[in-house]
C-alpha positions as CSV (number, residue, x, y, z in Angstrom):
1,M,-51.3,-10.8,-14.6
2,T,-48.6,-10.3,-17.8
3,S,-51.5,-11.5,-19.9
4,R,-54.0,-9.1,-18.6
5,N,-51.5,-6.2,-19.0
6,Q,-50.6,-7.1,-22.4
7,E,-54.7,-7.4,-23.4
8,N,-55.0,-3.8,-21.7
9,S,-52.1,-2.4,-23.6
10,H,-53.6,-3.8,-27.2
11,N,-57.1,-2.4,-26.0
12,Q,-55.6,1.3,-25.3
13,E,-53.6,0.9,-28.8
14,D,-56.7,-0.5,-30.8
15,S,-58.6,3.0,-29.3
16,R,-55.7,4.8,-30.3
17,N,-55.7,3.6,-33.7
18,K,-59.5,4.3,-33.9
19,E,-59.5,7.8,-32.6
20,N,-56.6,8.4,-35.5
21,S,-58.5,6.9,-38.0
22,R,-61.6,9.0,-37.2
23,N,-59.5,12.1,-37.0
24,K,-58.2,11.3,-40.7
25,E,-61.6,10.8,-41.9
26,N,-63.1,14.1,-40.1
27,S,-60.0,16.1,-41.6
28,H,-61.5,15.3,-44.9
29,E,-64.8,16.0,-44.2
30,Q,-66.6,18.1,-46.7
31,V,-69.3,17.6,-49.4
32,N,-68.1,16.3,-52.6
33,S,-69.2,15.5,-56.3
34,H,-68.6,11.8,-55.9
35,G,-71.5,11.2,-53.0
36,L,-69.1,9.9,-50.8
37,V,-69.7,12.5,-47.8
38,G,-67.1,13.0,-45.3
39,F,-64.1,12.9,-47.5
40,S,-62.4,15.6,-49.5
41,E,-62.6,15.8,-53.5
42,D,-59.6,14.2,-54.2
43,T,-59.9,11.6,-51.5
44,A,-63.5,10.6,-52.8
45,A,-62.2,10.8,-56.6
46,E,-59.2,8.1,-55.1
47,L,-62.0,5.8,-53.5
48,A,-64.7,6.2,-56.6
49,S,-61.6,5.2,-58.8
50,Q,-60.6,2.4,-56.7
51,A,-64.2,1.0,-56.1
52,S,-64.6,1.3,-60.3
53,S,-61.3,-0.3,-61.2
54,K,-62.4,-3.1,-58.5
55,M,-65.3,-3.9,-60.1
56,V,-63.7,-4.3,-63.6
57,R,-61.1,-6.7,-62.3
58,N,-64.0,-8.9,-60.5
59,A,-65.5,-8.7,-63.6
60,G,-62.5,-9.3,-65.8
61,K,-62.0,-12.2,-63.3
62,L,-65.6,-13.5,-63.7
63,S,-65.6,-13.4,-67.6
64,L,-62.6,-15.5,-68.1
65,L,-63.9,-18.2,-65.8
66,T,-67.2,-17.9,-67.6
67,F,-64.9,-18.3,-71.0
68,V,-63.6,-21.6,-69.4
69,S,-66.7,-22.6,-68.2
70,R,-68.5,-22.2,-71.9
71,V,-65.7,-24.0,-73.7
72,L,-65.9,-26.9,-71.1
73,G,-69.6,-26.5,-72.0
74,L,-68.7,-27.4,-75.6
75,I,-66.8,-30.0,-74.9
76,R,-69.6,-31.3,-72.8
77,E,-71.8,-31.1,-76.3
78,M,-69.0,-32.8,-77.9
79,T,-69.3,-35.6,-75.1
80,K,-73.2,-35.8,-75.5
81,A,-72.4,-36.0,-79.4
82,R,-70.2,-38.6,-79.2
83,F,-72.3,-40.8,-77.0
84,L,-75.9,-39.9,-78.2
85,G,-75.7,-38.3,-81.6
86,T,-79.4,-37.1,-82.5
87,G,-81.3,-40.1,-81.7
88,I,-84.0,-41.0,-79.6
89,Y,-81.7,-40.9,-76.2
90,S,-80.4,-37.6,-77.2
91,D,-83.9,-36.2,-77.6
92,A,-85.2,-37.7,-74.1
93,F,-82.0,-36.3,-72.5
94,T,-82.4,-32.8,-73.9
95,V,-86.3,-32.8,-72.5
96,S,-85.4,-34.4,-69.3
97,F,-82.5,-31.7,-68.5
98,I,-84.4,-28.8,-69.7
99,I,-87.3,-28.9,-67.2
100,P,-85.1,-28.8,-63.9
101,N,-83.0,-27.0,-65.6
102,F,-85.8,-24.2,-66.5
103,L,-86.6,-24.2,-62.7
104,R,-83.2,-23.8,-61.9
105,R,-83.2,-20.7,-63.8
106,L,-86.3,-19.1,-63.1
107,F,-86.4,-19.6,-59.4
108,A,-83.0,-20.5,-57.9
109,E,-80.8,-18.2,-60.1
110,G,-83.3,-15.3,-60.5
111,S,-84.5,-15.2,-57.0
112,V,-81.1,-14.6,-55.6
113,T,-79.8,-12.3,-58.2
114,V,-82.7,-10.2,-58.1
115,A,-84.1,-10.5,-54.6
116,F,-81.7,-12.5,-52.0
117,I,-78.6,-10.5,-52.8
118,P,-80.0,-6.8,-52.2
119,T,-81.9,-8.1,-49.1
120,Y,-78.8,-9.7,-47.7
121,K,-76.6,-6.4,-48.5
122,G,-79.2,-4.6,-46.8
123,Y,-78.6,-6.7,-43.1
124,L,-74.9,-6.4,-44.1
125,H,-74.8,-2.7,-44.0
126,A,-77.0,-2.6,-40.7
127,H,-74.7,-4.3,-39.1
128,N,-77.1,-6.7,-37.1
129,D,-75.0,-9.8,-36.8
130,S,-78.2,-11.5,-35.3
131,E,-80.5,-10.5,-37.6
132,T,-78.5,-11.3,-40.4
133,H,-77.9,-15.0,-39.3
134,E,-81.4,-15.3,-38.8
135,F,-82.2,-14.2,-42.3
136,L,-79.5,-16.4,-43.8
137,S,-81.1,-19.4,-42.2
138,A,-84.6,-18.6,-42.8
139,S,-83.7,-18.4,-46.6
140,L,-81.9,-21.5,-46.1
141,T,-84.9,-23.1,-44.5
142,V,-87.4,-21.9,-47.0
143,L,-85.3,-22.9,-50.3
144,S,-84.8,-26.3,-49.0
145,I,-88.8,-26.6,-47.9
146,C,-89.3,-25.4,-51.4
147,V,-87.1,-27.2,-53.6
148,T,-87.8,-30.4,-51.6
149,I,-91.5,-30.3,-52.5
150,V,-90.9,-29.3,-56.4
151,V,-88.2,-32.4,-56.7
152,A,-90.7,-34.7,-54.9
153,I,-93.6,-33.8,-57.1
154,G,-91.3,-33.8,-60.6
155,I,-90.5,-37.3,-59.5
156,A,-93.9,-38.5,-58.8
157,F,-95.2,-36.9,-62.1
158,A,-92.7,-37.2,-64.4
159,P,-94.9,-39.4,-66.8
160,L,-97.4,-36.9,-66.9
161,I,-94.8,-33.7,-67.3
162,V,-92.8,-35.6,-70.3
163,R,-96.1,-36.3,-72.5
164,L,-95.9,-32.6,-73.2
165,F,-92.9,-32.5,-75.0
166,G,-93.3,-35.5,-77.4
167,S,-90.3,-37.6,-76.8
168,D,-90.2,-41.3,-75.8
169,P,-92.2,-41.0,-72.4
170,A,-90.4,-44.0,-71.0
171,E,-87.2,-43.2,-71.3
172,T,-87.6,-39.4,-70.8
173,A,-89.4,-39.9,-67.5
174,I,-86.7,-42.2,-66.0
175,L,-83.8,-39.3,-67.0
176,T,-86.4,-36.7,-65.5
177,R,-86.8,-38.7,-62.2
178,I,-82.6,-39.1,-62.3
179,M,-81.9,-35.8,-62.7
180,F,-84.9,-33.7,-60.8
181,P,-82.6,-33.8,-57.6
182,F,-80.2,-31.6,-59.4
183,L,-82.5,-28.9,-58.8
184,A,-82.3,-29.3,-55.0
185,F,-78.6,-29.2,-55.0
186,V,-78.2,-26.1,-57.6
187,S,-80.6,-24.2,-55.7
188,I,-78.4,-24.2,-52.5
189,A,-75.6,-23.8,-55.0
190,A,-77.2,-20.5,-56.1
191,L,-77.7,-19.3,-52.4
192,L,-74.0,-19.8,-51.2
193,Q,-73.4,-18.0,-54.6
194,G,-75.4,-15.1,-53.5
195,I,-74.0,-15.0,-50.2
196,L,-70.3,-14.9,-51.7
197,N,-71.2,-12.2,-54.3
198,A,-72.9,-10.1,-51.9
199,H,-69.4,-10.0,-49.6
200,E,-67.9,-9.4,-53.3
201,V,-66.3,-12.9,-53.6
202,F,-66.6,-14.1,-57.2
203,G,-64.0,-16.9,-57.5
204,P,-65.7,-19.8,-56.0
205,S,-69.0,-19.2,-57.9
206,G,-67.3,-18.6,-61.1
207,F,-65.4,-21.9,-60.7
208,A,-68.6,-24.0,-59.9
209,P,-70.0,-24.4,-63.5
210,I,-66.5,-25.5,-64.4
211,L,-66.7,-28.2,-62.1
212,F,-70.4,-28.8,-62.9
213,N,-69.1,-29.4,-66.6
214,V,-66.1,-31.5,-65.6
215,C,-68.4,-34.1,-64.0
216,F,-70.9,-33.9,-66.7
217,I,-67.8,-34.9,-69.2
218,V,-66.2,-37.3,-67.0
219,V,-68.9,-39.5,-65.4
220,P,-70.5,-40.7,-68.8
221,W,-66.8,-42.0,-69.7
222,I,-66.6,-43.7,-66.1
223,L,-69.9,-45.5,-66.5
224,G,-70.6,-46.0,-69.9
225,N,-73.8,-48.3,-70.4
226,R,-73.4,-49.5,-67.1
227,L,-77.0,-48.2,-66.3
228,G,-78.6,-49.4,-69.4
229,N,-77.8,-46.8,-71.8
230,P,-75.3,-43.7,-72.0
231,A,-78.1,-40.8,-71.4
232,R,-78.5,-42.2,-67.8
233,S,-75.0,-41.9,-67.0
234,M,-75.1,-38.4,-68.3
235,A,-78.1,-37.7,-66.0
236,V,-76.3,-39.1,-62.7
237,G,-73.2,-36.9,-64.3
238,V,-75.7,-33.9,-63.9
239,V,-76.7,-34.7,-60.4
240,I,-73.1,-35.1,-59.3
241,G,-72.4,-31.8,-61.0
242,G,-75.2,-30.0,-59.2
243,L,-73.9,-31.5,-55.7
244,A,-70.2,-30.2,-56.7
245,Q,-71.5,-26.7,-57.7
246,A,-73.0,-26.7,-53.9
247,L,-69.8,-28.0,-52.0
248,V,-67.3,-25.9,-54.1
249,Q,-68.6,-22.9,-52.4
250,L,-69.4,-24.0,-49.0
251,P,-65.7,-23.8,-47.7
252,A,-65.6,-19.9,-49.1
253,V,-68.9,-19.3,-47.1
254,L,-68.0,-20.7,-44.2
255,R,-64.6,-18.8,-44.1
256,L,-66.5,-15.5,-44.0
257,G,-67.7,-16.6,-40.5
258,T,-71.3,-16.9,-41.8
259,H,-73.7,-18.7,-39.5
260,I,-76.5,-20.4,-41.2
261,G,-78.6,-23.3,-40.3
262,F,-82.1,-24.8,-40.4
263,M,-84.7,-23.3,-38.0
264,N,-88.6,-23.7,-37.6
265,P,-90.0,-23.3,-40.7
266,I,-93.1,-20.9,-39.2
267,R,-90.5,-18.7,-37.9
268,A,-88.5,-18.9,-41.3
269,F,-91.5,-18.0,-43.4
270,K,-92.6,-15.3,-41.1
271,N,-88.9,-13.7,-41.2
272,P,-89.0,-9.9,-42.5
273,G,-86.4,-10.5,-44.9
274,M,-87.9,-13.5,-46.4
275,R,-91.0,-11.1,-46.8
276,K,-88.9,-8.9,-48.8
277,V,-87.5,-11.4,-50.8
278,F,-90.8,-12.9,-51.9
279,V,-92.1,-9.3,-52.6
280,L,-88.9,-8.6,-54.9
281,I,-89.2,-12.0,-56.6
282,A,-93.0,-11.8,-57.6
283,P,-92.8,-9.3,-60.8
284,T,-89.5,-10.6,-61.7
285,I,-90.7,-14.0,-62.2
286,L,-92.8,-12.6,-64.9
287,G,-90.3,-11.4,-67.3
288,M,-87.9,-14.3,-66.6
289,A,-90.8,-16.8,-67.3
290,A,-91.2,-15.0,-70.6
291,Y,-87.7,-15.6,-71.6
292,Q,-87.2,-19.3,-70.1
293,V,-91.0,-20.5,-71.2
294,N,-89.2,-19.7,-74.8
295,D,-87.2,-22.5,-74.4
296,L,-89.6,-24.9,-73.0
297,V,-91.9,-24.1,-76.0
298,S,-89.4,-24.5,-78.7
299,T,-88.1,-27.7,-77.3
300,A,-91.7,-29.1,-77.0
301,Y,-92.5,-28.3,-80.6
302,A,-88.9,-29.5,-81.6
303,S,-89.6,-32.8,-80.0
304,R,-92.8,-33.2,-82.2
305,A,-91.3,-31.9,-85.2
306,G,-89.1,-35.5,-85.9
307,T,-86.5,-37.3,-84.4
308,G,-83.4,-35.1,-83.8
309,V,-84.6,-31.9,-84.3
310,A,-84.7,-30.9,-80.0
311,S,-81.1,-32.1,-79.6
312,S,-79.7,-30.4,-82.9
313,L,-81.5,-27.4,-81.6
314,Q,-79.2,-27.9,-78.4
315,Y,-76.1,-28.6,-80.0
316,S,-76.7,-25.4,-81.9
317,L,-77.5,-23.2,-79.1
318,R,-74.5,-24.4,-77.0
319,L,-72.0,-23.4,-80.1
320,Q,-73.8,-19.5,-80.1
321,E,-73.6,-19.5,-76.2
322,L,-69.7,-20.1,-76.6
323,I,-69.4,-17.4,-79.1
324,L,-71.6,-14.8,-77.0
325,G,-69.5,-15.8,-74.0
326,I,-66.3,-14.9,-75.2
327,F,-67.5,-11.7,-76.5
328,A,-71.1,-10.5,-75.8
329,V,-71.3,-11.8,-71.8
330,S,-67.9,-10.4,-71.2
331,A,-68.4,-7.0,-72.3
332,G,-72.2,-6.4,-70.9
333,T,-70.1,-8.1,-67.7
334,V,-67.5,-5.0,-67.6
335,L,-70.1,-2.4,-69.0
336,L,-72.6,-2.7,-66.2
337,P,-70.2,-1.0,-63.3
338,R,-68.9,1.6,-65.8
339,L,-72.5,2.6,-66.7
340,A,-73.7,2.4,-63.1
341,D,-70.9,4.9,-62.2
342,T,-71.6,7.2,-65.0
343,V,-75.6,7.2,-64.0
344,R,-74.5,7.7,-60.3
345,H,-72.4,10.8,-61.2
346,G,-75.3,12.3,-63.5
347,A,-72.7,12.0,-66.4
348,W,-75.0,11.2,-69.0
349,T,-72.9,12.0,-72.2
350,E,-70.4,9.6,-70.7
351,Y,-72.9,7.4,-70.3
352,S,-73.8,7.2,-73.9
353,K,-70.1,7.6,-75.3
354,T,-69.5,4.5,-73.0
355,L,-72.2,2.2,-74.3
356,G,-71.8,3.5,-78.0
357,S,-68.2,2.7,-78.1
358,T,-68.8,-0.6,-76.4
359,M,-71.6,-1.3,-78.9
360,R,-69.1,-0.7,-81.8
361,S,-66.2,-2.5,-80.2
362,L,-69.0,-5.8,-79.8
363,L,-70.2,-5.3,-83.5
364,L,-66.1,-5.3,-84.8
365,L,-66.0,-8.9,-83.5
366,T,-69.7,-10.4,-83.9
367,V,-70.5,-9.1,-87.4
368,P,-67.9,-11.3,-89.0
369,V,-68.1,-14.3,-87.1
370,A,-71.9,-14.2,-87.7
371,V,-71.1,-14.1,-91.5
372,F,-68.1,-16.6,-91.4
373,S,-70.0,-19.2,-89.4
374,M,-73.3,-18.9,-91.5
375,A,-70.9,-19.5,-94.6
376,F,-69.1,-22.5,-92.6
377,T,-71.6,-23.9,-90.9
378,V,-71.2,-27.7,-92.0
379,R,-67.6,-27.7,-91.6
380,I,-68.0,-26.4,-88.1
381,V,-70.4,-28.7,-87.0
382,T,-68.4,-31.7,-88.5
383,L,-65.0,-30.5,-87.1
384,L,-66.4,-30.4,-83.5
385,F,-69.5,-32.9,-83.3
386,K,-69.0,-35.6,-85.7
387,S,-67.8,-39.1,-84.2
388,G,-69.6,-42.2,-82.7
389,D,-73.5,-42.0,-83.0
390,F,-73.2,-38.2,-84.5
391,S,-73.8,-39.1,-88.2
392,D,-74.0,-37.2,-91.4
393,V,-77.7,-36.9,-91.0
394,S,-76.9,-35.0,-87.4
395,V,-74.4,-32.5,-89.2
396,Q,-77.1,-31.7,-91.5
397,L,-79.7,-31.4,-89.0
398,T,-77.6,-29.3,-86.5
399,A,-75.8,-27.1,-89.3
400,S,-79.0,-26.0,-90.4
401,A,-80.4,-24.9,-87.3
402,F,-76.9,-23.4,-86.6
403,F,-77.2,-21.0,-89.8
404,W,-80.4,-19.7,-88.5
405,H,-79.4,-19.2,-85.0
406,Q,-76.1,-17.3,-86.1
407,S,-78.3,-15.2,-88.3
408,G,-79.5,-13.5,-85.3
409,L,-76.2,-13.5,-83.3
410,V,-75.6,-9.7,-83.4
411,F,-78.7,-8.8,-82.3
412,I,-78.6,-11.3,-79.2
413,A,-75.2,-9.9,-78.3
414,M,-76.4,-6.2,-78.6
415,N,-79.2,-7.3,-76.3
416,R,-76.4,-8.4,-73.8
417,L,-74.9,-4.6,-74.2
418,I,-78.3,-2.6,-74.1
419,A,-80.1,-4.4,-71.4
420,P,-77.4,-3.7,-68.5
421,A,-77.7,-0.2,-69.8
422,F,-81.3,-0.2,-68.5
423,Y,-80.1,-1.7,-65.2
424,A,-77.3,0.5,-64.6
425,R,-80.3,3.0,-64.3
426,S,-82.5,0.8,-61.8
427,N,-84.6,0.2,-65.0
428,T,-85.7,-3.5,-65.1
429,K,-89.3,-2.9,-66.4
430,T,-88.1,-1.9,-70.1
431,P,-86.5,-5.0,-70.4
432,T,-88.8,-7.3,-69.0
433,W,-91.4,-5.9,-71.2
434,A,-89.3,-6.2,-74.3
435,G,-89.0,-9.7,-73.2
436,I,-92.6,-10.6,-72.9
437,A,-93.0,-9.0,-76.5
438,S,-90.2,-11.0,-77.8
439,F,-91.8,-14.3,-76.1
440,A,-95.0,-13.7,-77.9
441,V,-93.6,-13.1,-81.3
442,N,-91.4,-16.2,-81.0
443,I,-94.4,-18.6,-79.8
444,V,-96.4,-17.2,-83.1
445,L,-93.6,-18.1,-85.1
446,V,-93.0,-21.4,-83.7
447,L,-96.4,-22.7,-84.2
448,L,-96.0,-21.6,-87.9
449,L,-92.8,-22.8,-88.6
450,A,-91.8,-25.8,-86.4
451,F,-93.9,-28.6,-88.2
452,R,-93.0,-27.1,-91.7
453,F,-89.6,-26.3,-91.7
454,Q,-88.5,-28.3,-88.6
455,G,-85.4,-26.9,-86.4
456,P,-84.3,-24.4,-89.1
457,G,-88.3,-22.6,-88.7
458,I,-87.5,-23.0,-84.7
459,A,-83.9,-21.3,-84.7
460,F,-85.3,-18.5,-87.3
461,A,-88.2,-17.7,-84.8
462,L,-85.5,-17.4,-81.8
463,S,-83.2,-15.2,-84.2
464,F,-85.8,-12.9,-85.3
465,S,-87.7,-12.5,-81.7
466,S,-84.5,-11.5,-80.5
467,A,-84.4,-8.8,-83.2
468,V,-87.4,-7.6,-81.9
469,N,-86.1,-7.4,-78.6
470,T,-83.3,-5.4,-79.5
471,V,-85.3,-3.2,-81.4
472,L,-87.5,-2.4,-78.7
473,L,-84.5,-1.6,-76.4
474,V,-83.0,0.6,-78.8
475,W,-86.3,2.4,-79.5
476,A,-86.7,2.6,-75.3
477,L,-83.3,4.3,-75.4
478,I,-84.2,6.8,-78.0
479,K,-87.3,7.6,-76.4
480,D,-85.4,8.2,-73.3
481,N,-83.9,11.0,-74.9
482,I,-80.2,10.5,-73.0
483,E,-78.0,13.2,-73.8
484,G,-75.9,12.3,-76.7
485,I,-77.5,8.7,-77.0
486,R,-79.1,9.1,-80.5
487,N,-76.0,9.9,-82.3
488,E,-74.2,6.9,-80.3
489,L,-76.8,4.8,-81.8
490,W,-76.7,6.1,-85.5
491,L,-73.1,5.7,-85.4
492,S,-73.1,2.2,-84.2
493,L,-75.7,1.5,-87.1
494,K,-73.3,2.8,-89.8
495,Y,-70.6,0.7,-88.3
496,M,-73.1,-2.5,-88.4
497,L,-73.4,-1.8,-92.1
498,K,-69.8,-1.2,-92.5
499,M,-68.6,-4.3,-90.9
500,L,-71.3,-6.2,-93.3
501,V,-69.9,-4.9,-96.3
502,F,-66.5,-5.7,-94.8
503,S,-67.4,-9.2,-94.2
504,A,-69.0,-9.9,-97.4
505,I,-66.0,-8.8,-99.2
506,A,-63.7,-11.1,-97.1
507,I,-66.0,-14.2,-97.2
508,V,-66.0,-14.9,-101.1
509,P,-62.2,-15.6,-101.3
510,A,-62.7,-17.8,-98.0
511,I,-65.3,-19.9,-99.8
512,F,-63.0,-20.4,-102.6
513,V,-59.8,-21.6,-100.6
514,D,-62.0,-23.8,-98.6
515,K,-63.1,-25.4,-101.3
516,A,-59.5,-25.9,-103.1
517,V,-58.3,-27.1,-100.1
518,S,-61.1,-29.7,-99.2
519,K,-60.7,-31.1,-102.8
520,V,-57.0,-31.8,-101.7
521,F,-57.7,-33.6,-98.3
522,A,-61.4,-34.9,-98.8
523,E,-60.1,-38.6,-98.8
524,S,-58.6,-38.6,-95.4
525,G,-60.1,-40.3,-92.9
526,S,-59.4,-38.2,-89.8
527,R,-62.0,-35.1,-89.5
528,L,-59.3,-32.9,-88.0
529,V,-57.9,-33.1,-91.6
530,Y,-61.0,-33.1,-94.2
531,A,-62.9,-30.7,-92.1
532,G,-60.2,-29.0,-89.7
533,L,-57.4,-27.9,-92.4
534,P,-60.0,-26.3,-95.1
535,L,-61.7,-24.3,-91.8
536,V,-58.0,-23.2,-90.6
537,T,-57.0,-22.1,-93.9
538,S,-60.3,-20.4,-95.0
539,T,-60.3,-18.5,-91.4
540,L,-56.8,-17.1,-92.0
541,V,-57.6,-15.6,-95.2
542,F,-61.2,-14.5,-93.7
543,A,-59.2,-12.8,-91.1
544,A,-56.1,-11.3,-93.1
545,I,-58.7,-9.7,-95.8
546,G,-60.9,-8.3,-93.1
547,I,-57.5,-6.9,-91.3
548,A,-56.5,-5.3,-94.1
549,L,-59.6,-3.7,-94.9
550,L,-59.7,-2.0,-91.4
551,V,-56.3,-1.2,-91.7
552,L,-56.6,0.5,-95.3
553,T,-59.6,2.5,-94.1
554,K,-58.0,3.4,-90.9
555,D,-60.6,2.0,-88.5
556,T,-61.1,4.1,-85.1
557,V,-62.9,1.5,-83.2
558,A,-59.9,-1.2,-84.2
559,A,-57.4,1.0,-83.4
560,S,-58.9,2.0,-80.0
561,I,-58.7,-1.8,-79.1
562,T,-55.6,-2.3,-80.4
563,T,-54.0,0.6,-78.2
564,A,-55.8,-0.4,-75.2
565,L,-54.5,-4.0,-75.5
566,S,-50.9,-2.5,-76.0
567,R,-51.4,0.0,-73.0
568,R,-52.4,-3.2,-70.9
569,S,-49.5,-5.5,-72.1
570,R,-46.9,-2.7,-71.6
571,G,-48.6,-2.2,-67.8
572,K,-48.3,-5.9,-67.1
573,N,-44.6,-5.9,-68.1
574,A,-43.7,-2.9,-66.1
575,S,-45.3,-4.0,-63.0
576,Q,-43.4,-7.5,-63.2
577,S,-40.2,-5.5,-64.0
């Protein structure tokens, strides 16, 4: 009886609290400019500000995890270089890994981002638990059936598939068969990530790639040559890493109270939510395929262009992705919610200013980095990769590719900003068609340059096609005639030229310092000394001259970044005290 009375008391209290809450909401009920019906202007502004701050915080956390993942990805490539160099095993591993990885990017990650999350969010907003659970189970069932079929086909026909790429068919087929189950594990991981992201839980999905890289790094050191060669040990590490990505996210999904399991396949394919997912996926795959096929075609021709060309290109791309992960990816991640907010309020001048200021901030960083890395490609590659089977020949192959990859760094970085500017306006068609045009340019250039110039030719093709992509997106922005956008783009172009001039001035003394220091330590047996010390000293000289030029010219972009960092630091100190 006591327990029942207590229960009734609690129910009455809950009812009173809900009624009070409703009364509080109704007291603010009026139309406001933030699109939050039912709240006063001040309340709506506060809620909108809180939502925006939350998005920025989430983006910041995710960017940090992405940065850690990219650093571990570089260590992963250093491990690969240590064990495989740029020989036939390295080329075989590169080809065999790129096939399931291509399918992962195209179907697993692409479908989750474009199709699953919006559909699942719709179910969550409808507050129908049974239909939500039905959709989740249908998604798991359909995904499991599809990836199982693809994995089975990949394993069965691996010898035929790998012949398209020209590397050692026997070893590549073995590695492909080992790694194809990775597609199944990582597809499930992508589904779990979609569930978490729809609930605005980003930590586990941000940590998953870190765990994958750890597995990739550790497993080859444990297994070594026990499976015949280190490439096979790495393949096992890839599969274990894919499984770990799924397992690390599962507890977080379960904590949400999500009910998900397998169901009748016929019912699963007929589920209304799954039909919506299929409709959303279809047009997107075209654009994503154009981008991803770039990598496949380049790798196929690289494998035929000569031993070590394919693997040297991958080493080079990993270095570039590290740089992009530090600067462009983080900036683009934070920029998207901000632009989306300006679009929602129709603040087009603010939209243009936000995009323009972010572009100039990114140019301040990427232009000097591109110039410096192009000047010291050999030194950078030597310091990071030269060990074990990664010989002087491997250094030259990778450095020559890295030079031409870095020539397109600024355009690729700008693309990571400008594309979200279209996504913020719910415009996915323009980036898709720009990507298709870029793909066509890349394919033509690869056909023309691959066999004559090998790795450098293929790297140049990618950089040039990236430039075409960015130019097309900029042209589309101008054509859209958004208020203030032309002026912001013009200011950004002038700023890019300014940074090119400053970088050119700073690089000359940096090269002289590098040569002087390298003469002193040329006889050292440690690459940390003969490659590391000249690179560190030249970096310091380059940075010092660049900063001096920015100070002398009273650069407003650098000043605004410094001010923002100073405010953030003061805010942290204030909160801690």
